[in-house]
C-alpha positions in Angstrom: -50.8 -12.2 -3.1 -48.6 -12.3 -0.1 -45.6 -14.6 0.1 -44.3 -15.7 3.5 -40.6 -16.5 3.8 -39.2 -18.3 6.8 -35.6 -17.3 7.5 -33.6 -19.8 9.5 -30.8 -18.5 11.6 -27.5 -19.3 9.9 -24.1 -20.1 11.3 -21.5 -17.4 10.5 -18.3 -18.4 8.8 -14.8 -17.2 9.3 -12.4 -16.1 6.5 -8.8 -15.0 6.2 -8.6 -11.8 4.2 -5.8 -11.2 1.7 -5.0 -8.0 -0.1 -3.5 -8.8 -3.6 -2.2 -6.5 -6.3 -2.3 -6.5 -10.1 1.0 -4.6 -10.6 1.0 -3.3 -14.1 4.1 -2.0 -16.0 4.2 0.7 -18.7 3.8 -2.0 -21.4 0.5 -3.0 -19.7 1.8 -6.3 -18.4 1.1 -7.7 -14.9 3.8 -9.0 -12.6 3.1 -12.6 -11.8 5.0 -14.8 -9.3 5.7 -18.5 -9.9 4.1 -20.6 -7.2 6.1 -23.3 -5.4 5.8 -26.9 -6.7 4.7 -28.2 -3.3 1.8 -26.0 -2.6 -1.9 -25.9 -3.6 -1.1 -23.4 -6.4 1.7 -25.6 -7.9 2.1 -25.1 -11.6 0.4 -21.7 -11.6 1.2 -18.1 -10.9 0.3 -15.7 -8.1 0.1 -11.9 -7.7 1.9 -10.0 -4.9 0.1 -9.5 -1.7 -1.1 -11.5 1.3 -3.0 -11.8 4.5 -3.9 -9.0 6.9 -2.0 -9.8 10.1 -3.8 -10.0 13.4 -2.4 -6.7 14.7 -3.3 -4.9 11.4 -7.1 -4.8 11.9 -7.1 -1.0 12.2 -4.2 -0.5 9.9 -5.0 1.3 6.6 -5.2 -1.2 3.7 -2.4 0.8 1.9 0.0 0.1 4.8 -0.7 -3.6 4.7 -0.3 -3.8 1.0 3.0 -1.8 1.1 4.3 -4.3 3.7 3.2 -7.3 1.7 4.8 -5.9 -1.5 8.1 -5.2 0.3 8.1 -8.7 1.8 7.3 -10.5 -1.5 9.0 -8.5 -4.2 11.3 -5.9 -2.5 11.3 -2.2 -2.1 9.9 -1.0 -5.4 8.2 2.2 -6.4 4.5 2.0 -7.4 1.3 3.9 -7.4 -1.6 2.1 -5.7 -5.3 2.6 -6.6 -7.1 1.7 -3.4 -10.4 1.0 -5.2 -10.7 -2.8 -5.4 -10.8 -4.2 -9.0 -11.6 -7.8 -8.2 -12.2 -10.4 -5.5 -12.0 -14.2 -5.2 -12.1 -16.9 -2.6 -10.7 -20.3 -2.0 -10.4 -23.1 0.6 -7.0 -24.4 1.7 -7.4 -28.0 2.7 -3.8 -28.0 4.1 -4.7 -25.4 6.9 -7.5 -25.7 9.4 -10.0 -23.0 10.2 -10.5 -22.2 13.9 -14.1 -23.2 13.3 -13.0 -26.6 11.9 -12.7 -27.7 8.3 -10.4 -26.1 5.7 -9.3 -22.5 6.1 -11.2 -20.2 3.8 -9.8 -17.1 2.3 -11.3 -14.0 0.7 -8.9 -12.1 -1.6 -9.4 -8.4 -2.5 -7.5 -7.3 -5.6 -6.2 -3.9 -6.3 -4.4 -2.4 -9.2 -1.0 -0.6 -9.0 1.3 1.0 -11.5 4.9 -0.1 -11.4 7.2 2.9 -11.5 10.6 1.2 -10.9 12.9 -0.7 -8.6 14.5 -4.1 -8.7 12.1 -7.0 -8.3 13.5 -9.3 -5.6 11.2 -12.2 -4.9 11.0 -13.8 -1.5 11.2 -17.5 -0.7 7.4 -17.7 -1.1 7.7 -18.0 -4.8 10.2 -19.5 -7.3 10.3 -16.9 -10.1 8.5 -14.0 -11.7 7.6 -12.7 -15.2 5.6 -9.9 -16.7 2.5 -11.2 -18.5 -0.2 -9.5 -20.5 -3.5 -10.6 -18.9 -6.1 -11.6 -21.4 -9.3 -13.6 -21.2 -7.5 -16.2 -23.4 -4.5 -16.7 -21.1 -5.6 -16.2 -17.5 -6.7 -19.8 -17.0 -3.1 -20.9 -17.9 -1.8 -18.4 -15.3 -4.1 -18.6 -12.4 -6.5 -20.9 -10.4 -9.0 -20.5 -7.6 -9.2 -17.0 -6.1 -6.5 -15.6 -8.4 -8.4 -16.7 -11.5 -11.7 -15.4 -10.1 -10.1 -12.0 -9.3 -8.4 -11.8 -12.7 -11.6 -12.5 -14.5 -13.4 -9.8 -12.5 -10.4 -7.4 -13.2 -10.6 -8.0 -16.9 -14.3 -7.6 -16.9 -14.0 -4.3 -15.0 -11.4 -3.1 -17.6 -13.8 -3.9 -20.4 -16.6 -2.0 -18.6 -14.3 1.1 -18.3 -13.5 1.0 -22.1 -17.2 1.1 -23.1 
């Protein structure tokens, strides 16, 4: 039996790409950043990282991540694993896409080991804490892409343990 499938041409979408980091200390806790009360993540936490800038298209991911870490939490010492450990996406209704409609973002999450240095958060966040990420608490910490990325990260951790 032969099945015929008709494919319709589809319109391509446009996404902003963010590189985010689960920064883990020696106690196995993750650095989380308190989101501002006036943004779409109000009441929740974030991880360090951010968007790839226009002029960074050919820049190594590690360089962009290092820039974002320095901007958001200061000049700290850390070891970065460049193998993605999670991903997530969200729409920001407060920003418009060049294609119209809300801006869409795709976040790639990486893991890094915190080795030292003073955490100095930027004005993008209102505080920070170290939190053990568990399947039971991540929904209290994160929403949208951060939650999706944290779930994948924990699932990947479980897969490595078995």
